[in-house]
C-alpha positions as CSV (number, residue, x, y, z in Angstrom):
1,X,-10.6,35.0,55.9
2,X,-13.3,33.1,54.0
3,X,-13.9,36.2,51.7
4,X,-10.2,36.4,50.9
5,X,-10.1,32.7,50.0
6,X,-13.1,33.1,47.7
7,X,-11.5,36.1,46.0
8,X,-8.2,34.1,45.7
9,X,-10.1,31.1,44.2
10,X,-12.0,33.3,41.8
11,X,-8.7,34.9,40.6
12,X,-7.1,31.5,40.1
13,X,-10.1,30.2,38.2
14,X,-10.1,33.3,36.0
15,X,-6.4,32.7,35.2
16,X,-6.9,29.0,34.5
17,X,-10.1,29.4,32.5
18,X,-9.3,31.8,29.8
19,X,-12.4,33.6,28.9
20,X,-13.0,36.1,26.1
21,X,-12.9,39.6,27.3
22,X,-15.5,41.8,25.7
23,X,-13.3,44.8,26.2
24,X,-10.6,43.2,24.0
25,X,-12.2,41.8,20.8
26,X,-8.7,41.0,19.4
27,X,-8.1,38.6,22.4
28,X,-11.4,36.8,21.5
29,X,-10.2,36.5,17.9
30,X,-6.9,35.2,19.1
31,X,-8.6,32.5,21.3
32,X,-10.8,31.4,18.4
33,X,-7.7,31.1,16.2
34,X,-5.8,29.1,18.8
35,X,-8.7,26.8,19.4
36,X,-8.8,25.9,15.7
37,X,-5.1,25.8,15.2
38,X,-4.6,22.3,16.7
39,X,-7.1,20.6,14.4
40,X,-5.7,22.4,11.4
41,X,-2.1,21.3,12.3
42,X,-3.2,17.7,12.8
43,X,-5.0,17.8,9.4
44,X,-1.8,19.1,7.8
45,X,0.4,16.4,9.5
46,X,-2.0,13.6,8.5
47,X,-2.3,14.7,4.9
48,X,1.5,15.2,4.6
49,X,2.2,11.7,5.9
50,X,0.3,10.4,2.8
51,X,3.1,11.9,0.7
52,X,5.9,10.1,2.6
53,X,7.9,7.8,0.4
54,X,7.2,4.1,1.2
55,X,10.0,1.9,2.5
56,X,12.0,0.4,-0.3
57,X,10.7,-3.0,-1.5
58,X,14.3,-3.9,-2.5
59,X,16.6,-5.1,0.3
60,X,20.3,-5.4,-0.3
61,X,23.1,-7.5,1.1
62,X,26.7,-8.0,0.0
63,X,29.7,-10.2,0.6
64,X,33.1,-11.0,-0.8
65,X,34.0,-14.6,-1.8
66,X,37.4,-16.0,-2.9
67,X,37.6,-17.4,-6.4
68,X,41.2,-18.5,-6.6
69,X,44.6,-17.1,-5.7
70,X,44.3,-13.3,-5.5
71,X,41.0,-13.3,-7.4
72,X,37.8,-12.6,-5.5
73,X,34.3,-11.6,-6.3
74,X,31.9,-9.2,-4.6
75,X,28.3,-10.6,-4.6
76,X,25.3,-8.2,-4.3
77,X,22.0,-9.8,-3.5
78,X,18.7,-8.0,-3.8
79,X,15.6,-9.5,-2.1
80,X,12.6,-8.0,-3.7
81,X,9.1,-7.8,-2.1
82,X,6.1,-9.0,-4.0
83,X,4.6,-7.6,-6.3
84,X,7.6,-5.4,-7.1
85,X,10.5,-5.9,-9.5
86,X,13.7,-4.2,-10.4
87,X,15.6,-3.9,-13.6
88,X,18.9,-5.3,-14.8
89,X,22.1,-3.4,-15.5
90,X,22.2,-3.7,-19.3
91,X,19.1,-1.8,-20.7
92,X,18.9,0.4,-23.7
93,X,18.7,4.2,-23.2
94,X,15.2,5.6,-23.0
95,X,14.0,2.9,-20.8
96,X,13.6,2.6,-17.0
97,X,16.4,3.4,-14.6
98,X,18.8,0.5,-14.7
99,X,20.5,-1.0,-11.7
100,X,24.0,0.4,-11.5
101,X,27.0,0.1,-9.3
102,X,29.8,2.6,-8.7
103,X,33.0,1.6,-7.1
104,X,35.2,4.2,-5.4
105,X,38.8,4.2,-6.7
106,X,41.1,2.0,-4.7
107,X,44.7,1.2,-5.8
108,X,44.5,-2.2,-3.9
109,X,41.7,-3.5,-6.1
110,X,41.7,-4.2,-9.9
111,X,38.2,-4.9,-11.3
112,X,38.1,-7.8,-13.8
113,X,35.6,-7.7,-16.7
114,X,32.1,-6.4,-16.4
115,X,29.5,-7.3,-13.7
116,X,27.2,-10.2,-14.2
117,X,23.5,-10.4,-13.3
118,X,21.3,-13.4,-12.6
119,X,18.3,-14.4,-10.6
120,X,15.9,-17.3,-10.1
121,X,12.9,-15.4,-11.5
122,X,13.5,-12.9,-14.3
123,X,11.8,-11.8,-17.5
124,X,13.4,-10.4,-20.7
125,X,11.5,-8.6,-23.5
126,X,10.2,-5.3,-24.7
127,X,8.6,-3.3,-21.9
128,X,5.0,-2.2,-22.6
129,X,5.6,1.2,-20.8
130,X,9.1,2.1,-22.0
131,X,9.1,0.4,-25.4
132,X,12.6,-0.9,-25.0
133,X,14.1,-4.4,-24.4
134,X,14.6,-4.9,-20.6
135,X,15.5,-7.6,-18.1
136,X,13.6,-7.4,-14.9
137,X,14.0,-9.4,-11.7
138,X,11.3,-10.5,-9.3
139,X,11.9,-11.9,-5.8
140,X,15.7,-12.0,-6.0
141,X,18.6,-10.6,-8.1
142,X,22.3,-11.4,-7.8
143,X,25.0,-9.1,-9.2
144,X,28.7,-10.2,-9.2
145,X,31.9,-8.3,-9.9
146,X,35.3,-10.1,-10.0
147,X,38.4,-8.3,-8.9
148,X,42.1,-8.9,-8.1
149,X,43.1,-8.0,-4.6
150,X,46.6,-6.6,-4.0
151,X,46.2,-6.4,-0.2
152,X,43.4,-6.4,2.4
153,X,41.3,-3.3,2.1
154,X,37.7,-2.1,1.9
155,X,35.5,-1.9,-1.2
156,X,33.4,1.2,-1.1
157,X,30.8,2.6,-3.4
158,X,27.1,3.0,-4.1
159,X,24.4,1.2,-6.0
160,X,21.2,2.6,-7.6
161,X,18.1,0.8,-8.5
162,X,14.4,1.5,-9.3
163,X,11.5,-0.7,-8.1
164,X,8.3,-0.9,-10.0
165,X,5.1,-2.9,-9.8
166,X,2.5,-3.3,-12.6
167,X,1.0,0.1,-11.9
168,X,3.8,2.5,-10.9
169,X,7.5,3.0,-10.2
170,X,9.2,4.4,-7.1
171,X,11.9,7.0,-7.5
172,X,15.4,5.4,-7.9
173,X,17.0,4.7,-4.6
174,X,20.8,4.9,-3.9
175,X,22.5,2.7,-1.3
176,X,26.0,3.1,-0.2
177,X,28.1,0.0,0.6
178,X,31.4,-0.7,2.3
179,X,32.8,-4.3,2.3
180,X,35.9,-5.5,4.1
181,X,38.1,-7.8,2.0
182,X,40.2,-10.7,3.5
């Protein structure tokens, strides 16, 4: 009985401890490959994470405010992390990606005029990198669009902006929005 138990334990240990078999050199090669595969995969995952796009430094919020009668305005507010900035809507071609807003067609809404842009901390002038006149916002930017409302509905669309610091720019980011009107 003791001999059978020893044989059983040896067989289990041989199954659990995978050992190279000299009769099968391909198996030995396979084991070496598998032993090195995990560190290689970890290295690939760690290096690939360095290429992940950072979280956007521009944080958007929006709301609708009544102006008078059937006239309202939609207010988009961008809070911008330091040391980043974003650009205004009215920039010459050949410059950075300007902030833009696209509104889905809606028969219950009539846009009035063009959007306005303001912010407590902005700069205007010729950009050193792009060589065109720009308006850039730091810390906060506010964009407003007036509209007439025929009946309660939702305003849908998307906005696009690019964030830069003094060394580089992130790829333009697009954000969809949906705002309920009164």
